[in-house]
Structures are given as C-alpha cells and as structure tokens.
C-alpha positions as CSV (number, residue, x, y, z in Angstrom):
1,M,0.0,0.0,0.0
2,L,1.3,3.4,-0.9
3,A,0.6,5.6,2.1
4,D,1.4,9.3,2.5
5,L,0.5,10.4,6.0
6,H,2.2,13.8,6.2
7,M,1.2,16.8,4.0
8,H,0.2,20.4,4.2
9,S,-2.4,22.6,2.5
10,T,-3.1,26.3,2.4
11,A,-5.0,25.8,5.7
12,S,-1.6,26.0,7.3
13,D,1.7,26.6,5.4
14,G,1.2,24.6,2.2
15,S,0.7,26.1,-1.3
16,L,-2.2,24.0,-2.5
17,E,-5.8,24.1,-1.4
18,P,-7.0,20.9,0.2
19,A,-9.1,19.6,-2.7
20,E,-6.3,20.3,-5.2
21,L,-3.8,18.6,-2.9
22,M,-6.0,15.5,-2.7
23,R,-6.3,15.4,-6.5
24,R,-2.5,15.5,-6.9
25,A,-2.1,12.8,-4.2
26,A,-4.5,10.5,-6.1
27,A,-2.6,11.3,-9.4
28,S,0.6,10.2,-7.6
29,G,-0.8,6.8,-6.9
30,I,-1.4,7.3,-3.1
31,E,-3.9,4.8,-1.7
32,L,-3.9,5.9,2.0
33,V,-3.8,9.6,2.7
34,A,-4.0,12.1,5.6
35,L,-3.9,15.9,5.6
36,T,-1.8,17.0,8.5
37,D,-1.9,20.8,8.7
38,H,-0.2,22.6,11.5
39,D,-2.5,23.0,14.5
40,C,-5.5,23.3,12.1
41,L,-8.5,21.2,11.1
42,D,-10.0,23.6,8.6
43,G,-9.2,21.6,5.5
44,Q,-10.3,18.2,6.9
45,Q,-13.8,17.9,5.5
46,V,-13.0,19.1,2.0
47,A,-9.9,16.9,1.8
48,R,-11.9,13.9,3.0
49,D,-14.7,14.4,0.5
50,T,-12.2,14.8,-2.3
51,A,-10.0,11.9,-1.3
52,E,-12.9,9.5,-0.9
53,S,-14.4,10.6,-4.2
54,L,-11.1,9.7,-5.9
55,G,-10.9,6.2,-4.3
56,M,-8.3,6.9,-1.7
57,Q,-8.6,5.6,1.9
58,W,-8.8,8.6,4.2
59,V,-7.8,9.0,7.8
60,S,-8.1,12.3,9.8
61,G,-4.8,14.0,10.5
62,V,-3.1,17.0,12.1
63,E,0.4,18.1,13.1
64,L,0.4,19.5,16.6
65,S,3.0,21.8,18.0
66,A,4.5,20.9,21.4
67,Q,7.6,21.5,23.5
68,W,9.9,19.2,25.4
69,Q,12.9,20.4,27.5
70,G,12.8,23.8,25.7
71,H,12.7,22.3,22.2
72,T,9.8,22.6,19.7
73,L,8.4,19.2,18.6
74,H,5.7,18.2,16.2
75,I,3.2,15.4,16.9
76,L,1.2,13.8,14.1
77,G,-2.3,12.8,15.1
78,Y,-4.4,10.2,13.2
79,G,-7.8,8.7,13.4
80,F,-9.4,11.2,15.8
81,D,-12.8,12.7,15.8
82,P,-12.4,16.2,14.2
83,Q,-15.5,17.4,16.1
84,S,-14.1,16.4,19.6
85,P,-14.7,19.5,21.8
86,G,-11.5,19.0,23.8
87,L,-9.3,18.6,20.7
88,V,-10.9,21.6,19.0
89,E,-10.4,23.7,22.1
90,A,-6.8,22.7,22.5
91,I,-6.1,23.5,18.8
92,N,-7.8,26.9,19.2
93,R,-5.5,27.7,22.1
94,V,-2.4,26.8,20.0
95,Q,-3.8,28.9,17.1
96,E,-4.0,31.9,19.5
97,G,-0.3,31.2,20.3
98,R,0.5,31.1,16.6
99,W,-1.0,34.6,16.2
100,R,1.1,35.8,19.1
101,R,4.2,34.2,17.6
102,A,3.5,35.8,14.2
103,E,3.2,39.2,15.9
104,Q,6.4,38.7,17.7
105,I,8.2,37.6,14.6
106,A,7.0,40.8,12.8
107,Q,8.2,42.9,15.8
108,R,11.6,41.3,15.7
109,L,12.0,41.7,12.0
110,A,10.9,45.4,12.3
111,G,13.8,45.8,14.8
112,K,16.1,44.6,12.1
113,N,14.9,47.2,9.5
114,M,12.3,44.9,8.0
115,P,9.0,46.7,8.8
116,G,5.6,45.5,7.6
117,A,6.3,41.8,7.9
118,L,3.0,40.7,9.4
119,E,1.0,42.5,6.7
120,G,3.3,41.1,4.1
121,A,3.1,37.6,5.3
122,L,-0.7,37.8,5.5
123,E,-0.8,39.0,1.9
124,I,1.4,36.1,0.8
125,Q,-0.9,33.7,2.7
126,R,-4.1,35.2,1.2
127,S,-2.7,35.0,-2.3
128,A,-2.2,31.3,-1.8
129,G,-5.8,30.8,-1.0
130,A,-5.5,30.3,2.8
131,E,-8.3,30.8,5.3
132,L,-8.2,34.4,6.4
133,H,-8.5,33.6,10.1
134,S,-5.4,31.3,10.1
135,P,-2.2,33.0,11.3
136,P,0.8,33.2,8.9
137,A,3.6,30.7,9.4
138,R,7.3,31.1,9.0
139,P,7.2,30.1,5.3
140,H,4.8,33.0,4.7
141,F,7.3,35.4,6.4
142,A,10.1,33.9,4.4
143,D,8.3,34.4,1.1
144,W,7.5,38.0,2.0
145,M,11.2,38.6,2.8
146,V,12.1,37.3,-0.7
147,K,9.4,39.5,-2.3
148,A,10.6,42.6,-0.3
149,G,14.2,42.0,-1.3
150,H,15.5,41.3,2.2
151,V,16.8,37.8,1.2
152,R,17.5,36.0,-2.0
153,D,15.4,32.9,-1.4
154,R,13.4,31.1,1.3
155,A,16.4,29.0,2.3
156,E,18.4,32.2,3.1
157,A,15.4,33.5,5.1
158,F,15.4,30.4,7.3
159,R,19.2,30.2,7.5
160,K,19.6,33.8,8.7
161,W,16.3,34.8,10.4
162,L,13.6,32.1,10.8
163,G,15.3,28.7,11.4
164,A,16.1,26.9,14.6
165,G,17.9,29.2,17.1
166,K,17.3,32.3,15.0
167,L,15.2,35.4,15.5
168,G,11.9,33.7,14.4
169,D,12.3,30.6,16.4
170,I,9.8,31.3,19.1
171,K,8.7,28.4,21.3
172,Q,7.0,29.6,24.4
173,H,3.4,29.3,23.0
174,W,3.4,25.5,22.6
175,P,2.0,23.1,25.2
176,E,4.2,20.5,26.9
177,L,4.5,17.1,25.3
178,A,1.9,15.3,27.5
179,E,-0.4,18.3,27.4
180,A,-0.4,18.2,23.6
181,I,-1.1,14.5,23.4
182,E,-3.9,14.2,25.9
183,P,-6.7,15.8,24.0
184,L,-5.7,13.9,20.9
185,R,-6.0,10.6,22.7
186,A,-9.3,11.7,24.3
187,A,-10.6,12.3,20.7
188,G,-9.7,8.7,19.9
189,G,-6.5,9.6,18.0
190,V,-3.1,8.0,17.6
191,A,0.0,10.2,18.4
192,V,3.0,9.8,16.2
193,M,6.3,11.7,16.7
194,A,7.0,13.6,13.5
195,H,10.5,13.5,11.8
196,P,12.5,12.5,15.0
197,W,15.8,12.8,13.1
198,H,15.2,16.5,12.3
199,Y,15.4,17.7,15.9
200,G,19.2,17.3,15.8
201,F,19.3,15.4,19.1
202,T,22.1,13.1,20.2
203,R,21.1,9.5,20.1
204,S,20.9,9.3,23.9
205,R,18.7,12.4,24.0
206,L,16.5,11.1,21.3
207,R,16.0,7.9,23.3
208,R,15.0,10.0,26.3
209,L,12.5,11.9,24.2
210,L,11.0,8.7,22.9
211,R,10.8,7.3,26.4
212,D,8.9,10.4,27.5
213,F,6.7,10.2,24.4
214,A,5.8,6.6,25.1
215,E,4.9,7.5,28.7
216,A,2.7,10.4,27.5
217,G,0.7,8.0,25.3
218,G,2.6,8.2,22.0
219,R,2.1,5.1,19.8
220,G,4.4,5.6,16.8
221,I,7.2,7.5,15.2
222,E,7.6,8.8,11.6
223,V,10.3,6.5,10.4
224,V,10.2,7.9,6.8
225,N,10.0,11.7,6.1
226,G,10.3,12.5,2.4
227,K,13.4,11.4,0.6
228,Q,15.3,10.8,3.9
229,P,18.7,9.1,3.6
230,P,18.3,5.3,4.0
231,E,20.8,5.2,6.9
232,Q,18.6,7.6,8.9
233,V,15.5,5.6,8.0
234,A,17.2,2.4,9.1
235,Y,18.2,3.9,12.4
236,L,14.7,5.2,13.1
237,A,13.3,1.8,12.1
238,K,15.5,0.2,14.8
239,L,14.2,2.7,17.3
240,S,10.6,1.9,16.4
241,I,11.2,-1.8,17.1
242,E,13.2,-1.1,20.3
243,F,10.5,1.0,21.8
244,G,7.5,-1.0,20.4
245,F,6.3,1.9,18.3
246,F,4.3,1.7,15.1
247,A,6.1,3.2,12.1
248,S,4.7,6.0,9.9
249,C,5.7,7.5,6.6
250,G,4.9,10.8,4.8
251,S,6.3,13.1,2.2
252,D,5.9,16.3,4.4
253,F,4.6,17.9,1.2
254,H,4.3,21.7,1.2
255,H,4.9,22.9,-2.4
256,P,5.1,21.2,-5.8
257,D,8.5,22.6,-6.5
258,S,10.2,20.8,-3.6
259,P,11.4,17.5,-5.0
260,W,12.6,16.4,-1.5
261,M,8.9,16.4,-0.4
262,A,7.1,15.1,-3.5
263,L,3.8,13.5,-2.9
264,G,4.1,9.7,-2.5
265,K,7.9,9.8,-3.3
266,M,9.5,8.6,-0.1
267,T,12.4,6.4,1.0
268,A,11.1,2.9,1.4
269,M,10.1,1.8,4.9
270,P,12.0,-1.2,6.2
271,D,10.1,-4.4,6.1
272,D,10.6,-5.2,9.8
273,C,8.6,-2.2,10.9
274,T,5.0,-2.5,11.9
275,P,3.1,0.3,9.9
276,V,0.9,2.6,11.9
277,W,-2.1,1.6,9.8
278,A,-1.9,-1.8,11.5
279,D,-2.7,-0.1,14.9
280,P,-6.3,-1.0,15.7
281,L,-6.8,2.6,16.9
282,F,-5.7,4.1,13.6
283,C,-8.9,4.0,11.5
284,R,-11.4,3.0,14.0
C-alpha cells in the first residue's frame, strides 16, 4: 500500500488548497492519505470528501506543536474525531499562540529594519488561498522577505532569520508534550512523533525523548519523512522496534517545487517495521 500520511495545504503553510492537494495525491498513486496541517483542522472535510471521491482511503490527520525540554516538537495525530470539543479547544489555544508568535516575529523583523512583515506575510498567505483567520507561518514570512528583497530565497530567510535558534524561532506558546497528546488521545486519535531525526538530538537524548513520548501515550514515530537518507530511516526503524512503536511515513509535502517532499515519493520503509495503519486505533 502506498501511504502518504504527512502533507500540508493552504489551511496552514502549504501552497495547494485541500481539494487540489488530494487530486494531486491521487494522481501520484497514493492509496492511504492524511492531511496534517499545523495545528489546524480547517481543511479536513473538503480533503476527506475529495480523497474518498477519488478512491483513496482517508484518515483524519493533524500536526500538533509541542515543546519538550525547551525544544519545539511536532506530533502527528491520526484517526481522531475532528469534532471532539476537547481537541478543538486545544487547537484553538495553539492557534492563538501562533497569532502571538506571528506578531512577535514581525516585531523582531521590524527591529532589524524589515518593517511590515505581518501585513506582508498575511498577503502572501491570502494570495495562496489560505483561510483568512489562520495565522501566517514562518514560510509565509520567508516568502515575504524574498518579495521585499531582504533575502535571495526562502532558504536564506530560514538560515539567517527564521530557522532553529534564529530570531523567528519562538517556542513559548506551545504546550508541553503530554499536554499536547492528551486531547488527541481523548478524541480517539493515535499520536506519532513527526520526523524524529530533524530535531538534531544526540542518540541518547533522542532515546530520552522517545521514552517520555511513550509514557505520555505516544504510539508511533515517523520512520520515513520524504526522501530521507536510507541510513537515517534504518536507524529510526530500529528505534521503532526497540520502543515498540508503530512506524509511519509521509512526504511532508508543502509545495510542488520541492522534490525532497514530492507526494508519494519517499524512501522505502524497512520491512521489519509495523506500519501505523496496523494499529487498531488508527482507523477505528
């Protein structure tokens, strides 16, 4: 089965509207799909209707922001009830935090002689077809910085201003790990640690994170994220077996021009992993 369980639409920081994203997913041969926008459920119904009309198996999805020992983490949630009041309330609180973060990023950029960043990022977001009530994300700020001539490209914006440890890396608005997972579990969902390799932890610290994640109710890790190097995938697969986690995979698609994150084009998952769709809670 070709599964792609990590992708983003204009409801958060992707460049395609949910229906168009599902059409492209189907054209890529994907059989099992989830839309996992950042702290947002706005695109779920349209994406589900489109996916099922095209013959794909659908599972509800989201990518939740959290923090652990001062580091920002992302938790993928699957198979939950999108109408769960507790989950909706928790996501609304994080969305409020995302608005505060956007305002702080704009203030910091203004202090570096880049005024008008919030308005510019909102215009970039609107031009992509995003919901007007959604806060702009760092890619929207990056694209505005390119348009305004402050940087050459998005990569430079993240390298100098918006990436980990830089001016735009604001963490304090995210819930703690267990706090982020609890409403997802209460809504019947499965919690999966997104792209564990990307956090840059030492192997011993990554193991500590995964122990805490399991204690908080985590059930899986994303073993494959896009065209990840096979040696990284092999190591994450070993960790999934060691900790008794289910294994997930996803392209982490945001934009059609990013070959690293092409829909359905991922490094193969090792055969000895147990896929997350085998979890009885996944599609119940």
